[in-house]
C-alpha positions in Angstrom: 16.0 -10.6 -3.0 12.9 -8.5 -2.3 11.0 -9.5 0.9 8.6 -6.5 0.9 6.7 -5.0 -2.0 8.5 -2.0 -3.7 7.7 1.4 -2.3 4.4 2.8 -3.6 3.8 6.4 -4.7 0.8 8.5 -5.6 0.3 8.3 -9.4 1.5 11.8 -10.2 4.6 11.3 -8.0 5.4 8.0 -9.7 5.1 9.7 -13.1 7.4 12.4 -12.0 10.1 10.0 -10.6 10.0 7.8 -13.7 10.9 10.9 -15.8 13.7 11.8 -13.4 15.3 8.3 -13.6 14.8 8.0 -17.3 16.2 11.4 -18.2 18.1 11.8 -21.5 21.6 12.2 -20.0 21.1 9.0 -17.9 19.7 7.0 -20.8 22.6 8.1 -23.1 25.1 7.1 -20.5 23.6 3.8 -19.3 21.1 2.7 -22.0 17.4 2.4 -21.4 17.4 -1.1 -19.9 20.2 -0.4 -17.4 18.6 2.9 -16.3 15.3 1.1 -15.8 16.9 -1.8 -13.8 18.7 0.7 -11.5 15.4 2.6 -10.9 13.5 -0.6 -10.1 16.3 -1.8 -7.8 16.2 1.6 -6.0 12.4 1.2 -5.4 13.0 -2.3 -3.9 15.8 -1.1 -1.6 13.7 1.8 -0.3 11.1 -0.5 1.2 13.7 -2.5 3.1 15.8 -1.3 6.0 19.6 -0.7 5.5 21.9 -3.7 6.0 23.6 -2.1 9.0 22.6 -0.2 12.1 25.1 2.8 12.5 25.9 4.4 15.8 28.1 7.4 16.3 30.3 7.3 19.4 30.5 10.4 21.5 34.3 10.6 21.5 34.0 13.7 23.7 33.3 11.3 26.6 34.7 7.9 25.7 37.0 6.1 23.3 35.5 4.0 20.4 37.3 0.9 21.7 35.7 1.2 25.1 32.2 1.8 23.7 32.6 -1.0 21.2 33.3 -3.5 24.1 30.2 -2.3 26.0 28.0 -2.4 22.9 29.2 -5.9 22.0 28.2 -7.1 25.5 24.8 -5.4 25.3 24.0 -6.9 21.9 25.0 -10.4 23.1 22.6 -9.9 26.0 19.8 -8.7 23.7 20.4 -11.5 21.1 20.7 -14.2 23.8 24.4 -15.1 23.0 24.2 -14.8 19.2 27.6 -13.5 18.2 26.9 -10.5 15.9 30.1 -8.5 15.3 30.4 -4.8 16.1 32.6 -3.3 13.3 34.8 -0.1 13.3 34.7 1.9 10.1 38.2 2.5 8.6 37.3 6.0 7.2 34.8 7.1 9.8 36.6 6.5 13.0 33.8 7.6 15.3 31.1 5.1 14.2 30.3 1.5 14.9 28.4 -0.8 12.5 26.1 -3.6 13.5 25.0 -6.0 10.8 21.2 -6.5 10.5 20.1 -10.1 10.5 17.2 -10.8 8.2 14.8 -11.0 6.6 13.9 -14.1 8.7 11.4 -16.0 6.5 10.6 -18.9 8.8 8.8 -17.1 11.6 5.5 -18.5 12.6 2.5 -16.2 12.4 0.1 -16.2 15.4 -3.7 -15.8 15.4 -3.6 -12.8 17.7 -2.7 -9.7 15.7 -1.6 -6.2 16.5 -1.6 -3.5 13.7 0.7 -0.6 14.1 1.0 2.7 12.1 3.5 2.9 9.2 6.1 5.1 11.1 6.0 2.8 14.1 6.4 -0.2 11.7 9.5 1.3 10.1 11.0 1.9 13.6 10.4 -1.8 14.4 12.2 -2.9 11.3 15.2 -0.9 12.5 15.2 -2.5 16.0 12.6 -0.7 18.1 9.9 -2.2 20.3 6.3 -1.1 19.8 5.2 1.7 22.0 1.5 2.2 22.8 0.9 5.4 20.7 2.0 3.4 17.6 -0.7 0.7 18.1 -3.7 1.2 15.8 -5.7 -2.0 16.4 -5.5 -5.4 18.1 -7.4 -8.7 17.9 -10.5 -8.9 20.1 -9.1 -10.9 23.1 -5.5 -9.7 23.4 -4.2 -9.9 27.0 -1.0 -8.9 28.7 1.6 -11.7 28.2 0.1 -12.9 24.9 2.4 -13.7 22.0 1.1 -11.6 19.1 2.0 -11.1 15.5 2.7 -7.5 14.6 1.8 -6.0 11.2 2.2 -2.5 9.7 -0.7 -0.7 8.1 1.5 0.9 5.4 -1.4 2.7 3.7 -2.9 4.2 6.9 -6.4 2.7 6.3 -6.9 0.8 9.6 -9.4 2.4 12.0 -8.2 3.0 15.5 -9.5 0.4 17.9 -10.6 -2.0 15.1 -10.8 -5.7 16.1 -9.7 -7.0 12.7 -8.2 -5.5 9.6 -8.2 -7.0 6.1 -6.4 -4.1 4.3 -2.7 -4.0 3.1 -0.6 -5.0 6.0 3.1 -6.1 6.2 4.3 -8.7 8.7 7.0 -7.3 11.1 7.5 -10.2 13.4 6.2 -11.5 16.8 6.2 -9.9 20.2 4.7 -10.2 23.7 2.0 -7.8 24.6 2.7 -5.8 27.8 -1.0 -4.7 28.0 -4.5 -6.0 27.3 -6.6 -4.6 24.5 -8.8 -2.7 27.0 -5.7 -1.1 28.6 -4.3 -0.1 25.1 -7.5 1.6 24.1 -8.5 2.9 27.5 -11.1 5.6 27.5 -9.3 7.5 30.2 -6.9 8.9 27.6 -3.9 7.8 25.5 -1.4 5.6 27.3 2.4 5.9 26.9 5.2 3.4 27.4 5.9 -0.1 26.0 3.1 -1.9 24.2 4.7 -4.9 22.5 8.2 -6.2 23.3 9.5 -7.7 20.1 11.0 -11.2 20.5 11.1 -12.4 16.9 11.4 -9.4 14.5 11.7 -10.1 10.8 14.8 -8.0 10.8 17.0 -8.5 13.9 18.6 -5.2 15.0 19.6 -4.2 18.5 17.2 -1.9 20.5 18.9 1.3 21.7 16.2 2.3 24.1 18.3 3.6 27.1 21.4 1.9 25.9 24.6 4.0 26.7 22.6 7.2 26.0 25.4 9.6 26.7 28.0 7.6 24.7 26.0 6.7 21.6 23.9 8.5 19.0 21.9 6.5 16.4 22.7 8.1 13.1 22.6 6.9 9.4 26.0 6.5 7.9 25.8 9.3 5.3 24.6 11.7 8.1 27.9 11.1 9.9 29.9 11.6 6.6 28.4 15.1 6.3 30.0 16.5 9.5 33.4 15.0 8.6 33.1 16.8 5.2 32.3 20.1 6.8 35.5 19.4 8.9 34.9 22.1 11.7 38.0 23.2 13.5 38.4 24.1 17.2 37.7 27.8 17.8 35.6 28.4 14.7 32.1 29.7 14.5 29.8 27.2 12.8 26.2 27.5 11.7 23.9 24.5 11.4 20.9 26.1 9.7 18.2 23.4 10.0 19.6 21.5 12.9 16.9 19.4 14.6 17.1 16.9 16.2 20.7 17.7 16.7 22.6 14.6 15.5 24.9 16.6 13.1 25.0 19.6 15.5 26.4 17.4 18.3 28.7 15.7 15.9 30.1 19.1 14.7 30.7 20.1 18.4 32.5 16.8 19.1 34.7 17.2 16.1 35.7 20.6 17.3 36.6 19.2 20.8 33.8 21.4 22.2 35.9 24.4 21.5 34.4 27.3 19.5 30.8 28.0 18.8 28.1 25.9 17.0 24.9 27.9 16.4 21.9 25.6 15.7 18.6 26.9 14.4 15.2 25.3 13.8 11.9 27.0 13.5 10.0 24.5 15.7 10.2 25.1 19.5 9.9 21.4 20.5 12.7 20.5 18.0 15.0 23.2 19.5 14.3 21.7 22.9 15.4 18.3 21.6 18.7 19.8 20.3 19.4 21.3 23.7 18.5 18.0 25.4 20.9 16.1 23.1 23.7 18.6 23.7 23.2 18.3 27.5 23.1 14.5 27.4 26.3 14.3 25.4 27.9 17.0 27.7 28.7 19.5 24.9 28.8 23.1 25.9 29.7 25.0 22.7 26.2 24.5 21.2 23.8 27.4 21.2 20.3 26.5 19.9 17.7 29.0 18.7 14.1 28.8 17.6 14.3 30.8 14.4 13.3 30.6 10.7 16.6 30.2 8.9 15.3 31.9 5.8 15.3 35.1 7.9 18.7 34.6 9.6 20.5 37.3 7.7 20.5 40.7 9.4 20.3 43.8 7.2 20.8 46.2 10.2 23.6 46.6 12.7 23.3 44.3 15.6 23.8 44.9 19.3 27.3 43.8 20.2 26.1 41.4 22.9 23.4 39.7 20.7 24.2 36.0 20.5 21.3 34.7 18.4 19.9 35.3 14.9 19.6 37.3 12.7 23.3 37.5 11.9 25.4 40.0 10.0 26.8 38.9 6.6 30.0 36.9 6.6 29.6 35.8 10.2 30.5 32.1 9.9 33.6 30.1 9.1 31.6 27.1 8.0 27.9 26.4 7.4 25.9 23.2 7.2 22.7 23.4 5.2 21.1 20.0 5.8 18.1 21.2 4.0 14.4 20.3 4.5 13.6 17.9 1.7 11.1 15.3 0.4 12.9 12.6 2.4 12.6 10.0 -0.3 15.9 8.4 0.6 14.7 7.3 4.1 14.5 3.6 4.6 12.4 1.6 5.1 9.4 3.2 3.4 6.8 1.1 1.7 4.3 3.9 0.8 5.3 7.5 0.2 2.3 9.6 1.0 3.3 13.1 -0.2 1.6 14.6 -3.2 3.5 16.0 -6.2 2.6 19.5 -5.0 4.3 18.8 -1.7 7.3 17.2 -3.4 7.9 20.1 -5.7 7.5 22.7 -2.8 11.0 21.9 -1.5 13.4 23.3 -4.2 12.2 26.9 -3.8 12.6 26.7 0.0 16.1 25.1 -0.4 17.2 28.0 -2.7 16.0 30.6 -0.2 18.0 28.9 2.6 21.0 28.5 0.3 21.0 32.2 -0.6 21.0 33.1 3.1 23.8 30.6 3.7 26.1 32.1 1.0 25.6 35.6 2.4 26.4 34.5 6.0 29.5 32.6 5.0 33.0 34.3 5.3 35.2 34.5 2.3 37.3 31.3 2.2 34.5 29.6 4.2 33.0 26.2 3.6 29.4 25.5 2.8 28.1 21.9 2.8 24.6 21.2 1.3 22.9 17.9 2.0 19.6 16.2 1.7 18.2 12.7 2.4 16.4 12.4 -0.9 16.9 11.0 -4.4 15.4 13.6 -6.8 17.5 15.6 -9.2 15.6 18.8 -8.5 16.7 18.9 -4.8 20.2 17.7 -5.4 22.3 18.0 -8.7 19.9 20.7 -10.1 20.4 22.8 -7.0 24.2 22.5 -7.4 23.9 23.6 -11.1 21.7 26.5 -10.0 24.1 27.5 -7.1 27.2 27.5 -9.4 25.4 29.7 -11.9 23.8 32.1 -9.3 26.8 32.6 -7.1 30.1 33.0 -9.0 31.9 33.2 -5.7 31.2 29.5 -5.0 33.4 26.6 -6.2 32.7 22.9 -5.9 35.3 21.3 -3.7 36.5 17.6 -3.3 34.9 15.8 -0.4 36.9 13.8 2.2 35.9 11.1 3.0 34.3 10.2 -0.3 32.4 7.0 0.4 29.2 7.3 -1.7 29.0 7.4 -5.5 29.3 10.4 -7.8 26.4 12.7 -8.7 23.6 11.6 -11.0 23.5 12.7 -14.6 20.5 14.8 -15.7 21.3 18.3 -14.4 23.8 19.4 -17.1 26.8 19.2 -14.8 30.1 18.1 -16.3 31.7 14.7 -15.4 34.3 16.4 -13.3 31.7 18.3 -11.4 29.7 15.0 -10.8 32.8 13.4 -9.4 33.0 16.1 -6.7 29.5 15.3 -5.5 28.5 12.4 -3.3 25.3 10.5 -3.8 24.5 7.5 -1.7 22.4 5.3 -3.9 21.2 2.1 -2.3 20.7 0.5 -5.7 24.5 0.4 -6.1 24.5 -3.0 -4.4 22.3 -6.0 -4.9 19.5 -6.3 -2.3 20.5 -9.2 -0.1 19.5 -10.7 3.2 22.0 -11.6 6.0 21.9 -14.6 8.3 24.3 -15.6 11.0 26.1 -18.1 8.7 26.6 -15.8 5.8 27.8 -13.1 8.3 30.4 -15.4 9.8 31.6 -16.4 6.3 32.0 -12.7 5.2 35.3 -10.8 5.2 35.3 -7.6 7.2 36.3 -5.5 4.2 33.2 -6.8 2.3 30.9 -6.0 5.2 32.3 -2.4 5.4 31.8 -2.1 1.6 28.2 -3.3 1.9 27.6 -0.8 4.8 28.9 2.1 2.6 26.4 1.2 -0.1 23.3 -0.4 1.5 22.3 2.7 3.5 19.7 5.5 3.1 19.6 7.6 -0.1 21.5 10.8 0.5 23.3 13.6 -1.3 26.2 15.9 -0.3 27.8 18.9 -2.1 30.7 20.9 -0.7 31.4 24.5 -1.7 34.2 27.0 -0.9 33.4 30.7 -1.1 36.2 32.4 -2.9 35.5 36.1 -2.2 32.9 38.4 -0.7 31.1 39.5 -3.9 
């Protein structure tokens, strides 16, 4: 049940992806028609938000039961008494799931319009209000207090400050403007703060703006799975190679009961600042964040004994998470993917550089988890095939919990190897909407199963290093 158009790509990227999802191994296994149906279904899913909002509870500070009660009360307040359940996950015992109501097809569209940028629009579809920097244009006479219809400029073609826009725009719902048009586009410089308070979004998700900030972390379900698979233990030395904004970093520290050392690296100073802020907010002390290019994190010379930060000597870490920079094609919702083929194909070489450093920094017997939030073979299964061939010391290892599907065919991996991988493929479930009646008629087991499948596109591989060669 598609509400939005399928995700659009540049022509070269579309050609590239079509070949990926019609590769010979896949066609042989599924047949041409089934492979094509799965690919088209994936494209539809990517333009829609996941069926659930996932929040991770900071179990370092509070119990899941306590936070669940507080969150249920907050959602009832936001949804004006609408009884939307907050579910606990049986295998991921530190997350809570909130079903997303929508798409709501009967919302009235108003004459006054506000156009927002694509990224702002995607945030609105996942429960956010509209902040002033995200507003691109408004109708001529918008005043504070007006009810306005909010649209997303998915192709980025609307001129800032325009009074009308006839390009491709997607309806996101209705809200109340907090400011007038002249205040939004004030000549005295860009404003910050709330621009439109959404009152009738097409997809109804709770807003988490300042909601239990030290107790909750908004995180996609597969991103939570990753840290559980790495399974850090108290007292160990862990490396999170590409850590910003720190969701997985703080999760690793929590799983270790804040005992041991989590080294987080990112090469952008502002992002490192964000990791530190998140660690402070969640009251986690074992995290040390450094602004550093992870491709250069291996030291070839002897270090000073007291040196805490990178570069590090070989075999310094018990476990390493490489949540690699990637093309991000699994993120949802996304209606127009703007990257070029050149940009898309620039990621695998960088991922291999990082992977090579990770293998050298890992102790014998150590665990390396590689993950991406994308759907291509070249950044996922092909990287696994390359790693197994390049590093004889690495062995694929079973993942626990295993919630996603197995790896995708097309990279020459055996069926046994594919079963050890975890690929979250949104097309594994039929695209469906949820209203309050269907929600109340659903069994909790069925809702959990839907949450496991109707999430972002994601990939996870777990390796053990057998020796130091």
